[in-house]
PyMOL Python script that loads the backbone (N, CA, C, O; Angstrom):
from pymol import cmd

cmd.read_pdbstr("""\
ATOM      1  N   GLU A   1     109.517  36.963  -6.028  1.00  0.00           N
ATOM      2  CA  GLU A   1     108.592  36.969  -7.143  1.00  0.00           C
ATOM      3  C   GLU A   1     108.252  35.524  -7.510  1.00  0.00           C
ATOM      4  O   GLU A   1     109.136  34.676  -7.629  1.00  0.00           O
ATOM      5  N   ILE A   2     106.985  35.266  -7.683  1.00  0.00           N
ATOM      6  CA  ILE A   2     106.507  33.910  -7.948  1.00  0.00           C
ATOM      7  C   ILE A   2     107.034  33.389  -9.279  1.00  0.00           C
ATOM      8  O   ILE A   2     107.443  32.231  -9.365  1.00  0.00           O
ATOM      9  N   ASP A   3     107.032  34.212 -10.307  1.00  0.00           N
ATOM     10  CA  ASP A   3     107.530  33.768 -11.613  1.00  0.00           C
ATOM     11  C   ASP A   3     108.990  33.318 -11.534  1.00  0.00           C
ATOM     12  O   ASP A   3     109.382  32.368 -12.211  1.00  0.00           O
ATOM     13  N   GLY A   4     109.786  33.987 -10.724  1.00  0.00           N
ATOM     14  CA  GLY A   4     111.191  33.610 -10.560  1.00  0.00           C
ATOM     15  C   GLY A   4     111.339  32.230  -9.947  1.00  0.00           C
ATOM     16  O   GLY A   4     112.174  31.440 -10.386  1.00  0.00           O
ATOM     17  N   PHE A   5     110.530  31.934  -8.928  1.00  0.00           N
ATOM     18  CA  PHE A   5     110.556  30.608  -8.316  1.00  0.00           C
ATOM     19  C   PHE A   5     110.122  29.539  -9.311  1.00  0.00           C
ATOM     20  O   PHE A   5     110.722  28.467  -9.390  1.00  0.00           O
ATOM     21  N   ILE A   6     109.090  29.839 -10.057  1.00  0.00           N
ATOM     22  CA  ILE A   6     108.591  28.872 -11.048  1.00  0.00           C
ATOM     23  C   ILE A   6     109.656  28.605 -12.105  1.00  0.00           C
ATOM     24  O   ILE A   6     109.887  27.454 -12.475  1.00  0.00           O
ATOM     25  N   ASP A   7     110.303  29.655 -12.592  1.00  0.00           N
ATOM     26  CA  ASP A   7     111.359  29.486 -13.597  1.00  0.00           C
ATOM     27  C   ASP A   7     112.512  28.641 -13.056  1.00  0.00           C
ATOM     28  O   ASP A   7     113.038  27.779 -13.760  1.00  0.00           O
ATOM     29  N   ALA A   8     112.903  28.890 -11.801  1.00  0.00           N
ATOM     30  CA  ALA A   8     114.000  28.125 -11.204  1.00  0.00           C
ATOM     31  C   ALA A   8     113.638  26.648 -11.081  1.00  0.00           C
ATOM     32  O   ALA A   8     114.461  25.780 -11.371  1.00  0.00           O
ATOM     33  N   TYR A   9     112.426  26.365 -10.659  1.00  0.00           N
ATOM     34  CA  TYR A   9     111.997  24.971 -10.539  1.00  0.00           C
ATOM     35  C   TYR A   9     111.860  24.309 -11.904  1.00  0.00           C
ATOM     36  O   TYR A   9     112.148  23.120 -12.046  1.00  0.00           O
ATOM     37  N   LYS A  10     111.426  25.060 -12.906  1.00  0.00           N
ATOM     38  CA  LYS A  10     111.293  24.492 -14.255  1.00  0.00           C
ATOM     39  C   LYS A  10     112.647  24.120 -14.848  1.00  0.00           C
ATOM     40  O   LYS A  10     112.740  23.185 -15.643  1.00  0.00           O
ATOM     41  N   GLU A  11     113.692  24.842 -14.470  1.00  0.00           N
ATOM     42  CA  GLU A  11     115.031  24.471 -14.930  1.00  0.00           C
ATOM     43  C   GLU A  11     115.459  23.139 -14.328  1.00  0.00           C
ATOM     44  O   GLU A  11     116.091  22.318 -14.994  1.00  0.00           O
ATOM     45  N   LYS A  12     115.110  22.937 -13.071  1.00  0.00           N
ATOM     46  CA  LYS A  12     115.511  21.709 -12.373  1.00  0.00           C
ATOM     47  C   LYS A  12     114.584  20.542 -12.708  1.00  0.00           C
ATOM     48  O   LYS A  12     115.040  19.411 -12.880  1.00  0.00           O
ATOM     49  N   TYR A  13     113.295  20.816 -12.799  1.00  0.00           N
ATOM     50  CA  TYR A  13     112.288  19.780 -13.059  1.00  0.00           C
ATOM     51  C   TYR A  13     111.580  20.118 -14.370  1.00  0.00           C
ATOM     52  O   TYR A  13     110.628  20.898 -14.382  1.00  0.00           O
ATOM     53  N   LYS A  14     112.036  19.542 -15.451  1.00  0.00           N
ATOM     54  CA  LYS A  14     111.562  19.902 -16.797  1.00  0.00           C
ATOM     55  C   LYS A  14     110.067  19.663 -16.999  1.00  0.00           C
ATOM     56  O   LYS A  14     109.425  20.395 -17.753  1.00  0.00           O
ATOM     57  N   GLU A  15     109.511  18.667 -16.349  1.00  0.00           N
ATOM     58  CA  GLU A  15     108.092  18.318 -16.519  1.00  0.00           C
ATOM     59  C   GLU A  15     107.216  18.928 -15.419  1.00  0.00           C
ATOM     60  O   GLU A  15     106.158  18.381 -15.108  1.00  0.00           O
ATOM     61  N   LEU A  16     107.629  20.021 -14.841  1.00  0.00           N
ATOM     62  CA  LEU A  16     106.930  20.652 -13.723  1.00  0.00           C
ATOM     63  C   LEU A  16     105.541  21.145 -14.117  1.00  0.00           C
ATOM     64  O   LEU A  16     105.364  21.782 -15.156  1.00  0.00           O
ATOM     65  N   THR A  17     104.573  20.843 -13.281  1.00  0.00           N
ATOM     66  CA  THR A  17     103.228  21.391 -13.417  1.00  0.00           C
ATOM     67  C   THR A  17     102.934  22.198 -12.160  1.00  0.00           C
ATOM     68  O   THR A  17     103.059  21.681 -11.050  1.00  0.00           O
ATOM     69  N   VAL A  18     102.553  23.434 -12.319  1.00  0.00           N
ATOM     70  CA  VAL A  18     102.243  24.307 -11.192  1.00  0.00           C
ATOM     71  C   VAL A  18     100.737  24.433 -11.088  1.00  0.00           C
ATOM     72  O   VAL A  18     100.054  24.702 -12.076  1.00  0.00           O
ATOM     73  N   ILE A  19     100.222  24.234  -9.874  1.00  0.00           N
ATOM     74  CA  ILE A  19      98.781  24.311  -9.638  1.00  0.00           C
ATOM     75  C   ILE A  19      98.530  25.365  -8.569  1.00  0.00           C
ATOM     76  O   ILE A  19      99.067  25.273  -7.465  1.00  0.00           O
ATOM     77  N   LEU A  20      97.726  26.355  -8.890  1.00  0.00           N
ATOM     78  CA  LEU A  20      97.302  27.357  -7.915  1.00  0.00           C
ATOM     79  C   LEU A  20      95.966  26.926  -7.338  1.00  0.00           C
ATOM     80  O   LEU A  20      95.079  26.487  -8.069  1.00  0.00           O
ATOM     81  N   THR A  21      95.825  27.049  -6.041  1.00  0.00           N
ATOM     82  CA  THR A  21      94.559  26.693  -5.400  1.00  0.00           C
ATOM     83  C   THR A  21      94.099  27.836  -4.511  1.00  0.00           C
ATOM     84  O   THR A  21      94.867  28.742  -4.187  1.00  0.00           O
ATOM     85  N   GLY A  22      92.857  27.777  -4.130  1.00  0.00           N
ATOM     86  CA  GLY A  22      92.305  28.764  -3.215  1.00  0.00           C
ATOM     87  C   GLY A  22      91.516  29.845  -3.929  1.00  0.00           C
ATOM     88  O   GLY A  22      91.550  29.965  -5.153  1.00  0.00           O
ATOM     89  N   GLY A  23      90.817  30.613  -3.146  1.00  0.00           N
ATOM     90  CA  GLY A  23      89.937  31.637  -3.690  1.00  0.00           C
ATOM     91  C   GLY A  23      90.646  32.738  -4.456  1.00  0.00           C
ATOM     92  O   GLY A  23      90.062  33.337  -5.359  1.00  0.00           O
ATOM     93  N   GLY A  24      91.900  33.013  -4.110  1.00  0.00           N
ATOM     94  CA  GLY A  24      92.643  34.069  -4.785  1.00  0.00           C
ATOM     95  C   GLY A  24      93.447  33.600  -5.979  1.00  0.00           C
ATOM     96  O   GLY A  24      94.163  34.392  -6.591  1.00  0.00           O
ATOM     97  N   ALA A  25      93.344  32.332  -6.320  1.00  0.00           N
ATOM     98  CA  ALA A  25      94.138  31.774  -7.419  1.00  0.00           C
ATOM     99  C   ALA A  25      93.884  32.507  -8.730  1.00  0.00           C
ATOM    100  O   ALA A  25      94.819  32.750  -9.492  1.00  0.00           O
ATOM    101  N   GLN A  26      92.660  32.852  -8.994  1.00  0.00           N
ATOM    102  CA  GLN A  26      92.322  33.518 -10.255  1.00  0.00           C
ATOM    103  C   GLN A  26      92.997  34.879 -10.370  1.00  0.00           C
ATOM    104  O   GLN A  26      93.377  35.288 -11.467  1.00  0.00           O
ATOM    105  N   TYR A  27      93.152  35.588  -9.246  1.00  0.00           N
ATOM    106  CA  TYR A  27      93.809  36.896  -9.277  1.00  0.00           C
ATOM    107  C   TYR A  27      95.296  36.755  -9.589  1.00  0.00           C
ATOM    108  O   TYR A  27      95.853  37.559 -10.337  1.00  0.00           O
ATOM    109  N   LEU A  28      95.933  35.746  -9.023  1.00  0.00           N
ATOM    110  CA  LEU A  28      97.349  35.513  -9.300  1.00  0.00           C
ATOM    111  C   LEU A  28      97.567  35.033 -10.730  1.00  0.00           C
ATOM    112  O   LEU A  28      98.542  35.413 -11.379  1.00  0.00           O
ATOM    113  N   LEU A  29      96.665  34.205 -11.209  1.00  0.00           N
ATOM    114  CA  LEU A  29      96.796  33.625 -12.542  1.00  0.00           C
ATOM    115  C   LEU A  29      96.941  34.710 -13.609  1.00  0.00           C
ATOM    116  O   LEU A  29      97.745  34.578 -14.531  1.00  0.00           O
ATOM    117  N   ASP A  30      96.175  35.761 -13.480  1.00  0.00           N
ATOM    118  CA  ASP A  30      96.198  36.841 -14.470  1.00  0.00           C
ATOM    119  C   ASP A  30      97.513  37.624 -14.466  1.00  0.00           C
ATOM    120  O   ASP A  30      97.857  38.248 -15.470  1.00  0.00           O
ATOM    121  N   SER A  31      98.250  37.599 -13.355  1.00  0.00           N
ATOM    122  CA  SER A  31      99.472  38.398 -13.265  1.00  0.00           C
ATOM    123  C   SER A  31     100.749  37.593 -13.489  1.00  0.00           C
ATOM    124  O   SER A  31     101.838  38.167 -13.474  1.00  0.00           O
ATOM    125  N   LEU A  32     100.647  36.281 -13.697  1.00  0.00           N
ATOM    126  CA  LEU A  32     101.835  35.451 -13.884  1.00  0.00           C
ATOM    127  C   LEU A  32     102.097  35.193 -15.363  1.00  0.00           C
ATOM    128  O   LEU A  32     101.163  35.030 -16.148  1.00  0.00           O
ATOM    129  N   LYS A  33     103.370  35.156 -15.733  1.00  0.00           N
ATOM    130  CA  LYS A  33     103.722  34.922 -17.133  1.00  0.00           C
ATOM    131  C   LYS A  33     103.745  33.438 -17.476  1.00  0.00           C
ATOM    132  O   LYS A  33     103.574  33.069 -18.638  1.00  0.00           O
ATOM    133  N   ASN A  34     103.956  32.586 -16.482  1.00  0.00           N
ATOM    134  CA  ASN A  34     104.029  31.147 -16.712  1.00  0.00           C
ATOM    135  C   ASN A  34     102.637  30.563 -16.887  1.00  0.00           C
ATOM    136  O   ASN A  34     101.674  31.034 -16.281  1.00  0.00           O
ATOM    137  N   GLY A  35     102.540  29.539 -17.716  1.00  0.00           N
ATOM    138  CA  GLY A  35     101.275  28.831 -17.865  1.00  0.00           C
ATOM    139  C   GLY A  35     101.021  27.979 -16.634  1.00  0.00           C
ATOM    140  O   GLY A  35     101.804  27.080 -16.327  1.00  0.00           O
ATOM    141  N   ILE A  36      99.954  28.250 -15.941  1.00  0.00           N
ATOM    142  CA  ILE A  36      99.675  27.591 -14.663  1.00  0.00           C
ATOM    143  C   ILE A  36      98.244  27.099 -14.662  1.00  0.00           C
ATOM    144  O   ILE A  36      97.350  27.724 -15.232  1.00  0.00           O
ATOM    145  N   PHE A  37      98.049  25.987 -14.021  1.00  0.00           N
ATOM    146  CA  PHE A  37      96.728  25.396 -13.865  1.00  0.00           C
ATOM    147  C   PHE A  37      96.127  25.945 -12.578  1.00  0.00           C
ATOM    148  O   PHE A  37      96.724  25.788 -11.513  1.00  0.00           O
ATOM    149  N   ALA A  38      94.978  26.576 -12.647  1.00  0.00           N
ATOM    150  CA  ALA A  38      94.345  27.154 -11.460  1.00  0.00           C
ATOM    151  C   ALA A  38      92.992  26.505 -11.228  1.00  0.00           C
ATOM    152  O   ALA A  38      92.171  26.400 -12.139  1.00  0.00           O
ATOM    153  N   ARG A  39      92.778  26.078 -10.005  1.00  0.00           N
ATOM    154  CA  ARG A  39      91.517  25.451  -9.641  1.00  0.00           C
ATOM    155  C   ARG A  39      91.204  25.845  -8.204  1.00  0.00           C
ATOM    156  O   ARG A  39      91.914  25.434  -7.287  1.00  0.00           O
ATOM    157  N   SER A  40      90.165  26.624  -7.994  1.00  0.00           N
ATOM    158  CA  SER A  40      89.913  27.196  -6.675  1.00  0.00           C
ATOM    159  C   SER A  40      89.500  26.162  -5.636  1.00  0.00           C
ATOM    160  O   SER A  40      89.767  26.359  -4.451  1.00  0.00           O
ATOM    161  N   ASN A  41      88.865  25.077  -6.033  1.00  0.00           N
ATOM    162  CA  ASN A  41      88.408  24.067  -5.067  1.00  0.00           C
ATOM    163  C   ASN A  41      89.230  22.784  -5.124  1.00  0.00           C
ATOM    164  O   ASN A  41      88.736  21.717  -4.759  1.00  0.00           O
ATOM    165  N   PHE A  42      90.462  22.875  -5.571  1.00  0.00           N
ATOM    166  CA  PHE A  42      91.305  21.697  -5.772  1.00  0.00           C
ATOM    167  C   PHE A  42      91.444  20.862  -4.500  1.00  0.00           C
ATOM    168  O   PHE A  42      91.282  19.642  -4.540  1.00  0.00           O
ATOM    169  N   LEU A  43      91.739  21.498  -3.389  1.00  0.00           N
ATOM    170  CA  LEU A  43      91.922  20.780  -2.130  1.00  0.00           C
ATOM    171  C   LEU A  43      90.630  20.112  -1.683  1.00  0.00           C
ATOM    172  O   LEU A  43      90.639  18.948  -1.281  1.00  0.00           O
ATOM    173  N   LEU A  44      89.522  20.837  -1.748  1.00  0.00           N
ATOM    174  CA  LEU A  44      88.241  20.256  -1.341  1.00  0.00           C
ATOM    175  C   LEU A  44      87.831  19.100  -2.239  1.00  0.00           C
ATOM    176  O   LEU A  44      87.292  18.103  -1.759  1.00  0.00           O
ATOM    177  N   GLU A  45      88.078  19.222  -3.530  1.00  0.00           N
ATOM    178  CA  GLU A  45      87.752  18.132  -4.451  1.00  0.00           C
ATOM    179  C   GLU A  45      88.587  16.895  -4.136  1.00  0.00           C
ATOM    180  O   GLU A  45      88.078  15.775  -4.179  1.00  0.00           O
ATOM    181  N   GLY A  46      89.848  17.088  -3.823  1.00  0.00           N
ATOM    182  CA  GLY A  46      90.719  15.969  -3.474  1.00  0.00           C
ATOM    183  C   GLY A  46      90.297  15.297  -2.186  1.00  0.00           C
ATOM    184  O   GLY A  46      90.270  14.069  -2.105  1.00  0.00           O
ATOM    185  N   LEU A  47      89.968  16.088  -1.177  1.00  0.00           N
ATOM    186  CA  LEU A  47      89.502  15.519   0.089  1.00  0.00           C
ATOM    187  C   LEU A  47      88.191  14.775  -0.094  1.00  0.00           C
ATOM    188  O   LEU A  47      88.002  13.705   0.485  1.00  0.00           O
ATOM    189  N   ASN A  48      87.285  15.324  -0.885  1.00  0.00           N
ATOM    190  CA  ASN A  48      86.013  14.663  -1.158  1.00  0.00           C
ATOM    191  C   ASN A  48      86.242  13.324  -1.858  1.00  0.00           C
ATOM    192  O   ASN A  48      85.583  12.334  -1.539  1.00  0.00           O
ATOM    193  N   TYR A  49      87.164  13.294  -2.800  1.00  0.00           N
ATOM    194  CA  TYR A  49      87.494  12.047  -3.495  1.00  0.00           C
ATOM    195  C   TYR A  49      87.999  10.996  -2.506  1.00  0.00           C
ATOM    196  O   TYR A  49      87.590   9.836  -2.561  1.00  0.00           O
ATOM    197  N   LEU A  50      88.889  11.407  -1.603  1.00  0.00           N
ATOM    198  CA  LEU A  50      89.422  10.466  -0.619  1.00  0.00           C
ATOM    199  C   LEU A  50      88.336   9.925   0.297  1.00  0.00           C
ATOM    200  O   LEU A  50      88.312   8.731   0.592  1.00  0.00           O
ATOM    201  N   VAL A  51      87.436  10.793   0.751  1.00  0.00           N
ATOM    202  CA  VAL A  51      86.341  10.355   1.620  1.00  0.00           C
ATOM    203  C   VAL A  51      85.456   9.359   0.889  1.00  0.00           C
ATOM    204  O   VAL A  51      85.127   8.308   1.439  1.00  0.00           O
ATOM    205  N   GLN A  52      85.071   9.668  -0.331  1.00  0.00           N
ATOM    206  CA  GLN A  52      84.209   8.765  -1.094  1.00  0.00           C
ATOM    207  C   GLN A  52      84.910   7.441  -1.377  1.00  0.00           C
ATOM    208  O   GLN A  52      84.284   6.384  -1.301  1.00  0.00           O
ATOM    209  N   ASN A  53      86.184   7.485  -1.697  1.00  0.00           N
ATOM    210  CA  ASN A  53      86.942   6.275  -1.986  1.00  0.00           C
ATOM    211  C   ASN A  53      87.049   5.393  -0.741  1.00  0.00           C
ATOM    212  O   ASN A  53      86.936   4.170  -0.832  1.00  0.00           O
ATOM    213  N   ASN A  54      87.265   6.011   0.414  1.00  0.00           N
ATOM    214  CA  ASN A  54      87.380   5.248   1.658  1.00  0.00           C
ATOM    215  C   ASN A  54      86.036   4.702   2.112  1.00  0.00           C
ATOM    216  O   ASN A  54      85.985   3.616   2.690  1.00  0.00           O
ATOM    217  N   GLU A  55      84.950   5.421   1.867  1.00  0.00           N
ATOM    218  CA  GLU A  55      83.618   4.924   2.230  1.00  0.00           C
ATOM    219  C   GLU A  55      83.283   3.660   1.456  1.00  0.00           C
ATOM    220  O   GLU A  55      82.653   2.751   1.997  1.00  0.00           O
ATOM    221  N   ASN A  56      83.693   3.592   0.206  1.00  0.00           N
ATOM    222  CA  ASN A  56      83.407   2.428  -0.627  1.00  0.00           C
ATOM    223  C   ASN A  56      84.179   1.195  -0.176  1.00  0.00           C
ATOM    224  O   ASN A  56      83.783   0.075  -0.496  1.00  0.00           O
ATOM    225  N   LYS A  57      85.263   1.376   0.552  1.00  0.00           N
ATOM    226  CA  LYS A  57      86.077   0.250   1.014  1.00  0.00           C
ATOM    227  C   LYS A  57      85.604  -0.290   2.355  1.00  0.00           C
ATOM    228  O   LYS A  57      85.995  -1.390   2.746  1.00  0.00           O
ATOM    229  N   CYS A  58      84.773   0.458   3.066  1.00  0.00           N
ATOM    230  CA  CYS A  58      84.306   0.028   4.396  1.00  0.00           C
ATOM    231  C   CYS A  58      83.091  -0.863   4.306  1.00  0.00           C
ATOM    232  O   CYS A  58      82.575  -1.310   5.331  1.00  0.00           O
TER     233      CYS A  58
END
""", "prot")
cmd.dss("prot")
cmd.show_as("cartoon", "prot")
cmd.util.cbc("prot")
cmd.orient("prot")
């Protein structure tokens, strides 16, 4: 169960932030009890940032 894993990690890492990514993130978000940050295009936004940042350095 995802909530169980999140709870276990929160005990060990008090400042834990959980981020759900992907197209199905919104479906999982509604069924989880923990407060979670969900962003469906998180990976693509990060890759785009890296590409733009590297282009500016060339």
